[in-house]
N, C-alpha and C positions, 0 to 999 in steps of 0.2 A: 205553715207547723206540718213537718213532715206527718203524713198517715202511718197508723200503725200498722207493720207487717209482720208474716210469719213465712221468713226463708226457710228453703229445705235446702239446706248445701251438701255439696258430694253426692248430688244424686247417681242412681243407677237405674236409667229408663229399662224399662221391660215390657215387651210387648207382647197384647195374647190375642190372638184374631182368630175367630172361627171361620173357617172360608167354605162355605156351599157350593162354589164351582169345583173347587180340588179333591173335596169329599166324596163327589158325584165319581171319581176315577179312583177312588180306595182298593176296589177288588180288583181293578187290573193291575195296579201297583203292588199290590200282595201275592198276587198273583205272581208278578213276574221278579218279583224280592226272592220268593220261595222259590221259585224256576233255577234263578242266580244263584242263590246258597248251596244248590244240591249241583251244578256245576263248576263254580267257582270255590278255590283255595279261598278265599276270603284274606282279610292283613289283621293283625294282632298290633293295637295299642293300647288305649286307656281298657278295652274291653278286657272285663274276667270271664272268657267262655262267649257262646255268641259266635255268633257270624257278622262281619262289617265287607264292606264292598270294597273297593277302591275309589279314588276321589275323583273319578271321571262318571258318577251316574250319571248327571246333568246333561252328560255329552252321550248319552246314550241312542241310537236311533229308535225310539219310542215314543209313540205319542204320548201316552199317558207319564213319561218324564218331562218331555218339554211341555207340556202342560202344568205341571207341579213346578216345574223353574219358573213360568212365567206369574205362577200364583203368589211361589217365591219372591220375583222381584216388585210385586205390588205387596206383599206384606212389609220388602225393606223401604219401601216409596213410605208408605203410612207411616212407618216407624218415623222416620226421616223428618215428615211431615209433624209429627207429634210434637218431634224434640226441636225443632226449627225455633228461633225466637218470632215471637206474633208480629205479621206487618211484612219479614222479610222477605228481600229477593234473592234468588240465588239458583247455581245451575250444580248439581252433581253428575260426576262419572261415578256408576254404581259398578260393580262386579263382582257373580259369585262365582269364585274362582275353582273352588273347589266344593263338592258335593258328595254324601257316601250315602249307603242305605242300612240300614242295622236291625237283626233280628235276634232279638233274647229270648232262649227258652227258661225254664223254668230254672232259679238259684244265677242266671247270668245276671253280670252287673257291668259297670263301668269305674274306675276308679278317680279319683279327683284329680280335676284339670282345669288347662286353659286353651286356647286356641291363639299362639302368636304369631305374628303378619298379617293377623287382620285385624278391623276394625268392630264388624260386629257377627256375632254367631246366631244360629237358628237349626230349629229343630221342627219338623212337621212329623206328626202323628196319622198312620195310618191304618193301624188294628192297637188297640191297648191289651188283646192277648187275655180278655178276661178281668183284669187287674189294672185300673185306672189309676188304684193308690202309688202303683210303683214305679212313677215316671221321674223326671228331673229334679235335683236336688242343687238349690244355688247358696253358696255360700257367701254372706258376709265379709268384705275384703278387710275391714277396720276390725282388726283383732280387737279391741280396746272396747270393743260396741259393749261385750257380752262383760266389760268390768263391774261394772254395778246392776244388779239385775232388773228387768224391767220388764211385765208381761207383754212379748209380743202383740199382741190388741192395742196394746196404747202407745207402741213405740214404732209402728211400720213394719216390725221385723228388726229391728235392731240388735246384732249378733245371735241372731237368729241362723237356723237353715231352715231358707223358704222351699216349700212342697209346690210342685205342679204336676197336677193330675195329667196323665197319660189320655186326652181326648182326642179319639180319631177328629180330622178335619182342622186342628188347631195348629195353628202355627205360633212358636214362639220365641222374639228375636232378644238379644241383649248383648253388651258389649262384651267382646272376645277375649277382653282381659280378667273377666269375672270367672273366679274357678267355680267349677260344679262338677257332679256327678250322678251315676244312674244306680238305684238300690236294686237289689235283688227282684227278678219277676217274681210274682207269685201264681201266675194265669196259668190256666190248663191248658194254652193254645201259644203259640208265640206271638212276643210284641212285635210289631215291625215299624219303623220310623226312617226317615231321612233326615239327615242332618248339614248344615253347610256352612260355609265360610264367606263373606263380604269383606269386599273392600271397594272400597269409598275415597274420593277426591271432593274435599268437603269445599264449598265455597269460599273467593276469597274475600279476607277480611282482615280489615285494618288496627283492629284493638290492639290489646298491650297481650304480647306472649307469656302464657303462665301466669297470665291476674285476671281473674273476674273479681267484678264490684258487686255485692250482692244487691238486688233490687228494691224498690220501695214500693213493695207489694205491686197488686196487679197485673205480673208477668203474663197473666194468661188472658187477659184484656188488649181489644185489637182486633185489627185484621188477620184474616189467616194468612201465614206464609202463601207467598206464591214461589215453587219451586217447578224447577223444570230436572228432567233427568236422560241422561244418556248411558246405555249399557252398548255390552260387547256388540260388533259388528254381528257376529256369528249366531246372536243372542236375538238380535233385533226382530229379524224376521218372523221368528215362532213367536215371539212375543207380539208384534201386532196383530199375526194372523189370528190368533187367539182371541182378541179382542176385549185385553184384561186390562187395560190403561188406567179405563174409566175415567175419574177425575185427573188422573196423573198427566203430563206432557210429557212426551220423549222426544230426546234431540236428535 
């Protein structure tokens, strides 16, 4: 007889990871970004006010950038391990193709948007600017979820705008298709962060395309997935030099 089970259908995985290695370079990153904002005109996309660098921030010749890039890969690998099927074997090709620094002064914000052309998006907080409440907001993509009011505490936030705090040293990773925005900054100093996009080549899968079978419970039971990863050649040297792979295996 099948056992009772609760399936969480159409999940939106979100990883929050505080990184003690990355946070040690926050002062250097903050100074670098502040200097860059004074010297470079910046770009205007979804940012309403504030300053945003070009998308080559992780390619800059600066040790603090190389370290943060390495730690961003580590956060992405953690995300993939957490979302992989239990006991799965697989190899990923992972590339952080674009990254940009953000500097928001008082009242500066970002309008709702998504990141096309990538599978995952992420942000790392360098400095909360004295206002941790003014961080990222994630929008439930299921418009129907707000039709019947249910307190967010009892519905895992269904139909709500989910608030994330701008905590220094924090990586946040989410699917790039998820709409998000940033509320106006209310701190006394600039809020500083680095955003990035991730492109993936997933492991081969012989399952039915576009069809997912609800499990019979126990999806999180069993051996840890055994995954390996390849990063682009021009990122691999610094990755290995920093010794940040830890329990990950890089191809």
